[in-house]
C-alpha positions in Angstrom: -177.0 -30.5 12.1 -178.5 -28.3 9.5 -178.3 -29.1 5.8 -175.5 -27.1 4.4 -174.3 -26.2 7.9 -171.4 -27.4 10.1 -171.5 -30.1 12.7 -172.3 -27.5 15.3 -175.4 -26.4 13.3 -174.1 -23.0 12.1 -175.4 -22.2 8.7 -172.7 -21.4 6.1 -172.4 -18.3 4.0 -173.7 -18.5 0.5 -172.8 -16.6 -2.6 -176.1 -16.3 -4.4 -176.2 -14.8 -7.9 -178.3 -11.9 -9.0 -181.4 -14.1 -9.7 -181.2 -15.7 -6.2 -180.7 -12.2 -4.6 -183.8 -10.9 -6.5 -185.8 -14.0 -5.4 -184.8 -13.4 -1.8 -185.8 -9.8 -1.9 -189.1 -10.6 -3.5 -189.8 -13.1 -0.8 -188.8 -10.5 1.9 -191.2 -8.0 0.3 -194.0 -10.5 0.3 -193.4 -11.4 3.9 -193.2 -7.7 4.8 -196.5 -6.9 3.0 -198.2 -9.9 4.6 -197.0 -8.8 8.0 -198.3 -5.3 7.3 -201.8 -6.7 6.8 -201.6 -8.9 9.9 -200.3 -6.0 12.0 -203.2 -3.8 10.9 -205.6 -6.5 12.1 -203.8 -7.1 15.4 -203.4 -3.4 16.2 -207.0 -2.6 15.2 -208.2 -5.2 17.7 -205.9 -4.0 20.4 -206.7 -0.3 20.0 -210.4 -0.9 19.5 -210.8 -3.0 22.6 -208.9 -0.4 24.7 -211.0 2.5 23.3 -214.2 0.5 23.7 -213.6 -0.7 27.2 -212.8 2.9 28.4 -216.0 4.3 26.7 -218.1 1.5 28.1 -216.8 1.5 31.7 -215.2 5.0 32.0 -212.6 3.2 34.1 -208.9 4.2 33.8 -208.2 1.1 35.9 -209.8 -1.2 33.4 -207.7 0.2 30.5 -204.6 -0.2 32.7 -205.5 -3.9 33.3 -205.8 -4.4 29.5 -202.3 -3.0 29.1 -201.1 -5.2 31.9 -202.6 -8.3 30.3 -200.9 -7.5 27.1 -197.5 -7.0 28.7 -197.7 -10.0 31.0 -198.5 -12.3 28.1 -195.8 -10.7 26.0 -193.2 -11.1 28.7 -194.3 -14.7 29.4 -194.4 -15.9 25.8 -191.2 -14.4 24.3 -188.8 -17.2 25.2 -191.2 -19.9 24.0 -192.0 -18.0 20.8 -188.3 -17.6 20.1 -187.7 -21.3 20.5 -190.5 -22.0 18.0 -188.9 -19.5 15.5 -185.6 -21.3 15.7 -187.1 -24.8 15.6 -189.4 -24.4 12.6 -189.3 -22.7 9.2 -190.1 -19.0 9.4 -193.1 -19.2 7.0 -194.6 -22.1 9.0 -194.4 -20.1 12.2 -195.9 -17.0 10.6 -198.7 -19.0 9.1 -199.5 -20.8 12.4 -199.5 -17.5 14.2 -202.0 -15.9 11.8 -204.3 -18.9 11.9 -204.5 -19.0 15.7 -205.2 -15.3 15.8 -208.0 -15.8 13.3 -209.7 -18.5 15.4 -209.5 -16.4 18.6 -211.0 -13.3 16.9 -213.8 -15.4 15.5 -214.5 -16.7 19.0 -214.4 -13.2 20.3 -217.0 -12.2 17.8 -219.3 -15.0 18.9 -218.9 -14.0 22.6 -219.7 -10.4 21.7 -222.8 -11.3 19.8 -224.2 -13.7 22.5 -223.4 -11.5 25.5 -226.5 -10.3 27.5 -227.3 -6.6 27.1 -225.4 -4.4 29.5 -222.7 -7.0 30.2 -219.9 -4.8 29.1 -220.7 -1.6 31.1 -219.6 -3.2 34.4 -215.8 -3.5 34.7 -216.3 -6.4 37.1 -218.4 -8.5 34.8 -216.6 -11.8 33.8 -218.1 -11.7 30.3 -216.2 -8.5 29.6 -212.9 -10.1 30.6 -213.5 -13.3 28.8 -213.9 -11.3 25.6 -210.8 -9.1 26.5 -208.7 -12.2 27.1 -209.7 -13.9 23.8 -208.8 -10.8 21.8 -205.6 -10.0 23.7 -204.3 -13.6 23.3 -205.1 -13.3 19.6 -203.0 -10.1 19.5 -200.2 -11.6 21.5 -199.9 -14.6 19.2 -199.0 -12.1 16.5 -195.8 -11.5 18.3 -194.5 -14.7 16.8 -194.5 -12.9 13.5 -192.4 -10.1 15.0 -189.7 -12.4 16.2 -189.8 -14.4 12.9 -189.6 -11.3 10.8 -186.4 -10.2 12.6 -184.8 -13.5 11.7 -186.2 -13.3 8.1 -184.1 -10.1 7.7 -181.0 -12.1 8.5 -182.2 -15.0 6.4 -182.9 -13.0 3.2 -181.0 -9.7 3.3 -177.2 -9.4 2.9 -175.3 -7.9 5.9 -174.7 -4.5 4.4 -178.4 -3.9 3.8 -179.9 -5.1 7.1 -180.1 -1.7 8.8 -182.1 -0.4 5.8 -184.3 -3.5 5.8 -185.0 -2.9 9.5 -186.0 0.7 8.5 -188.5 -0.8 6.0 -189.9 -2.9 8.9 -190.2 0.3 10.9 -192.1 1.9 7.9 -194.5 -1.1 7.9 -195.1 -0.5 11.6 -195.9 3.1 10.9 -198.3 2.3 8.1 -200.0 -0.2 10.3 -200.4 2.3 13.1 -201.6 4.9 10.7 -204.3 2.7 9.2 -205.1 1.2 12.6 -205.7 4.4 14.4 -208.1 5.6 11.8 -209.9 2.3 11.4 -210.2 1.5 15.1 -211.6 4.9 16.1 -214.1 4.9 13.4 -215.3 1.4 13.9 -215.7 1.8 17.6 -217.5 5.0 17.1 -219.8 3.3 14.6 -220.9 0.2 16.4 -218.8 -0.6 19.4 -216.8 -3.8 18.8 -219.0 -5.5 16.2 -217.6 -4.1 13.0 -214.0 -4.1 14.5 -214.3 -7.8 15.0 -215.9 -8.5 11.7 -213.2 -6.5 10.0 -210.5 -8.6 11.9 -212.0 -11.9 10.9 -212.3 -11.1 7.2 -208.9 -9.5 6.8 -207.1 -12.1 8.8 -208.6 -14.8 6.6 -207.2 -13.0 3.6 -203.8 -12.8 5.3 -203.8 -16.6 5.8 -204.8 -17.1 2.1 -201.9 -14.9 0.8 -199.3 -16.4 3.1 -200.2 -19.9 2.0 -198.7 -19.0 -1.4 -195.6 -17.1 -0.2 -192.3 -19.1 -0.4 -189.4 -18.2 1.8 -186.3 -20.0 0.9 -184.9 -21.7 4.0 -183.4 -24.9 5.1 -184.8 -25.9 8.5 -182.5 -25.1 11.4 -182.8 -28.4 13.3 -180.2 -27.8 16.0 -177.7 -25.3 17.3 -174.5 -26.2 19.0 -174.9 -29.1 21.4 -178.0 -30.5 19.7 -180.5 -28.3 21.5 -182.7 -27.3 18.6 -185.8 -29.2 20.0 -186.0 -27.4 23.3 -186.1 -23.9 24.5 -182.6 -24.0 25.9 -183.0 -20.9 28.1 -179.6 -21.7 29.8 -177.8 -21.8 26.4 -179.5 -18.6 25.3 -178.5 -16.8 28.5 -174.9 -18.0 28.0 -174.9 -16.5 24.5 -176.1 -13.2 25.8 -173.6 -13.2 28.7 -170.8 -14.1 26.3 -171.3 -10.9 24.2 -169.8 -7.9 26.1 -172.4 -5.3 26.7 -175.4 -7.2 25.2 -176.9 -8.0 28.7 -176.6 -4.3 29.5 -178.3 -3.3 26.3 -181.2 -5.6 27.2 -181.3 -4.2 30.8 -181.3 -0.7 29.4 -184.3 -1.5 27.2 -186.0 -3.2 30.1 -185.7 0.0 32.2 -187.0 2.0 29.3 -190.0 -0.3 28.9 -190.7 -0.1 32.6 -191.1 3.6 32.2 -192.8 3.2 28.9 -195.5 1.1 30.5 -196.8 4.4 31.9 -197.7 5.6 28.4 -199.3 2.3 27.3 -201.5 2.4 30.4 -202.5 6.1 30.5 -202.1 7.6 27.0 -205.6 6.7 25.7 -207.2 8.0 28.8 -205.2 11.2 28.6 -206.0 11.7 24.9 -209.7 10.9 25.3 -209.9 13.5 28.1 -209.0 16.1 25.5 -210.9 15.0 22.4 -213.6 12.5 21.2 -212.8 8.9 20.3 -213.3 9.6 16.6 -210.9 12.6 16.7 -208.4 10.6 18.8 -208.4 7.8 16.3 -208.0 10.1 13.4 -205.3 12.0 15.2 -203.3 8.9 15.8 -203.7 8.0 12.1 -201.9 11.3 11.3 -199.3 11.0 14.0 -198.4 7.5 13.0 -197.0 9.0 9.8 -194.0 9.7 12.1 -193.3 6.0 12.1 -193.3 6.1 8.3 -191.0 9.1 8.1 -188.5 7.6 10.5 -188.5 4.2 8.8 -188.0 5.8 5.3 -185.1 7.8 6.6 -183.4 4.6 7.9 -184.3 2.7 4.7 -182.6 5.5 2.7 -179.5 6.3 4.8 -179.2 3.6 7.4 -178.2 4.0 11.1 -174.6 5.1 10.8 -171.4 3.2 11.8 -172.4 2.9 15.5 -176.0 1.8 16.0 -175.4 1.4 19.7 -174.7 5.1 20.1 -177.6 5.9 17.8 -179.9 3.9 20.1 -178.9 5.8 23.3 -178.8 9.3 21.7 -182.3 8.8 20.2 -183.5 7.8 23.7 -182.2 11.1 25.1 -184.4 13.0 22.7 -187.4 10.7 23.3 -187.3 11.2 27.1 -187.0 15.0 26.6 -190.1 14.9 24.5 -191.9 12.9 27.1 -191.0 15.3 29.8 -192.5 18.3 28.0 -195.5 17.2 25.9 -197.9 17.3 28.8 -196.7 20.5 30.5 -199.8 22.2 29.1 -203.3 20.9 28.5 -203.1 21.2 24.8 -203.9 18.7 22.1 -201.6 20.6 19.8 -198.6 20.1 22.1 -199.5 16.5 22.6 -199.7 16.0 18.8 -196.4 17.7 18.1 -194.7 15.8 20.9 -196.1 12.4 19.8 -195.2 13.0 16.1 -191.6 13.6 17.0 -191.6 10.7 19.4 -193.0 8.3 16.8 -190.6 9.6 14.1 -187.7 8.6 16.3 -189.0 5.3 17.6 -188.0 3.4 14.4 -184.4 4.5 15.0 -184.3 2.9 18.5 -186.0 -0.3 17.3 -184.0 -0.7 14.2 -180.7 0.0 16.1 -181.4 -2.8 18.6 -182.4 -5.2 15.8 -179.3 -4.4 13.7 -177.0 -5.0 16.7 -178.5 -8.3 17.5 -178.6 -9.5 13.9 -174.8 -8.8 13.7 -173.5 -10.1 17.0 -175.8 -13.2 17.6 -175.4 -16.4 15.6 -178.3 -17.0 13.2 -179.3 -20.4 14.6 -179.9 -18.7 18.0 -181.4 -15.4 16.8 -185.0 -16.5 17.4 -184.3 -17.5 21.0 -182.2 -14.4 21.7 -184.9 -12.1 20.1 -187.6 -13.9 22.1 -185.5 -13.8 25.3 -184.8 -10.1 24.9 -188.6 -9.5 24.3 -189.5 -11.4 27.5 -186.9 -9.8 29.7 -187.4 -6.3 28.3 -191.2 -6.6 28.8 -190.9 -8.2 32.3 -190.9 -4.8 34.1 -193.7 -3.3 32.1 -196.6 -5.4 33.5 -195.7 -4.1 37.0 -195.9 -0.6 35.7 -199.2 -1.1 33.8 -200.9 -2.7 36.8 -199.5 -0.2 39.4 -199.6 3.0 37.5 -203.4 3.0 36.8 -204.4 2.9 40.4 -201.6 5.3 41.3 -203.0 7.7 38.6 -206.6 7.1 39.6 -206.2 7.3 43.4 -203.1 9.4 43.9 -202.1 11.6 41.0 -205.6 12.6 39.9 -206.8 13.5 43.5 -203.4 15.3 44.0 -204.1 17.6 41.1 -207.9 17.9 41.6 -208.4 18.5 45.4 -205.1 17.7 46.9 -201.8 19.5 47.6 -200.8 19.7 44.0 -203.6 22.3 43.3 -201.8 24.9 45.5 -198.2 23.6 44.9 -198.1 23.7 41.1 -201.7 24.1 40.0 -201.2 27.8 39.2 -199.0 27.1 36.2 -199.4 23.4 35.6 -203.2 23.3 35.7 -205.7 21.4 37.8 -208.2 18.5 37.4 -208.1 14.8 36.5 -206.4 15.3 33.1 -203.5 17.3 34.8 -203.0 14.4 37.2 -202.3 12.1 34.2 -200.1 14.8 32.7 -198.0 15.0 35.9 -197.3 11.2 35.7 -196.1 11.6 32.1 -193.8 14.5 33.0 -192.2 12.8 35.9 -191.7 9.7 33.8 -189.9 11.7 31.1 -187.5 13.2 33.6 -186.6 9.8 35.1 -186.1 8.2 31.7 -183.7 11.0 30.7 -181.6 10.5 33.8 -181.3 6.8 33.2 -180.3 7.3 29.5 -177.6 9.9 30.3 -176.1 7.5 32.9 -176.1 4.6 30.4 -174.1 6.7 27.9 -171.3 7.0 30.5 -171.0 3.3 31.3 -168.3 0.8 30.2 -171.0 -1.6 29.0 -172.0 0.9 26.3 -168.3 1.1 25.1 -167.9 -2.6 25.2 -171.0 -3.3 23.0 -170.1 -0.6 20.6 -166.6 -2.1 20.2 -168.0 -5.6 19.8 -170.4 -4.5 17.1 -167.5 -2.9 15.1 -165.3 -5.9 15.5 -167.9 -8.6 14.9 -168.0 -10.4 11.5 -171.4 -9.8 10.0 -173.8 -12.8 10.0 -173.8 -14.1 6.4 -177.0 -14.9 4.5 -177.7 -18.5 5.6 -177.9 -21.4 3.1 -181.4 -21.7 1.7 
């Protein structure tokens, strides 16, 4: 039973005065700013190691394996991370996440400095993959903060302002991507991974120091209904998801989208680096990431409308159209325009899903449901990331270089290894568009939209 809650563990609504509201908003802004700094570190490490491994090995397969490692660890950790978020105070979880990432990045720097010369040029060298695993686990632990921050929005922001707060979270993601893209490309171009890792260790230490002084008002959620607060309670979480009409379908839809989106995570860097240098690619992504900021600011100003479920699906229609056309020509300009539009719309999709879950899921289970959704939604992507790289390397690229694709579509689509990657992107966009149009016509979409409109907003919990 939570302090201030009912016997079932559900936190009661509060009626905080203006001073309490201002304090909660200040705490939210501090948590948001701290998350921005941590995200810059984590994304810098992720982007930098992907760029660096490709440049060292020139292996598309190696970069695909890195994406696969990321997605496998994400899918496998989400439920556990969600249980930790529900069991402990949000600030404690965020602080622990940051400290563990700091230790792993420091260990990675040691491995990098002690590795024999030439160790990292061979994609089969175990030393390379020891370093990659240390760094990627450090990045993955940062996902604890993502789950915790989603519940912090419910904890600190009144119901009528949560869609806008989610827009601010999207803006933070955009700023972190913008800074990361510039920083990672320049650091890798300067000295491989040395300065990237040094930057990560120093800045993450500063993040830990700042978070140690941040206070998030919260009474610890000890147990949800049935006294299950001290275990992961996967069965109970599944029951909550199943009991909300259309919610399982929403998670399934996002899972399918992530299955297709794994193609972009696995191949986008190889495609972009086939068109421009690593420095230009990093700077370009810095500019393109402004799209995240634009989309997040629009949401923070105007919200998502009365039906975030419909917003989610309509945004996905446009996203998959973009993905189907941005690689039709071998053009960095077309790629840049397409990705800017794509990134501008991504905050709408992410904020819409977060807003729906924050409204229809009880607060004491939100960490587990967010973590469960993360695990399930990412479960298909590892398969994509692991499979699409060899498919691109050994099927699509030969098909558009010396195979039947040269005569079949090469006259207008172009030929060569880069056009093989482009073909994979185009086909993926068409498949995603079809899936989204089908989803718009299902009864599950209508059920979830109705449930969202009928649900009582989750109140600000006692704190």
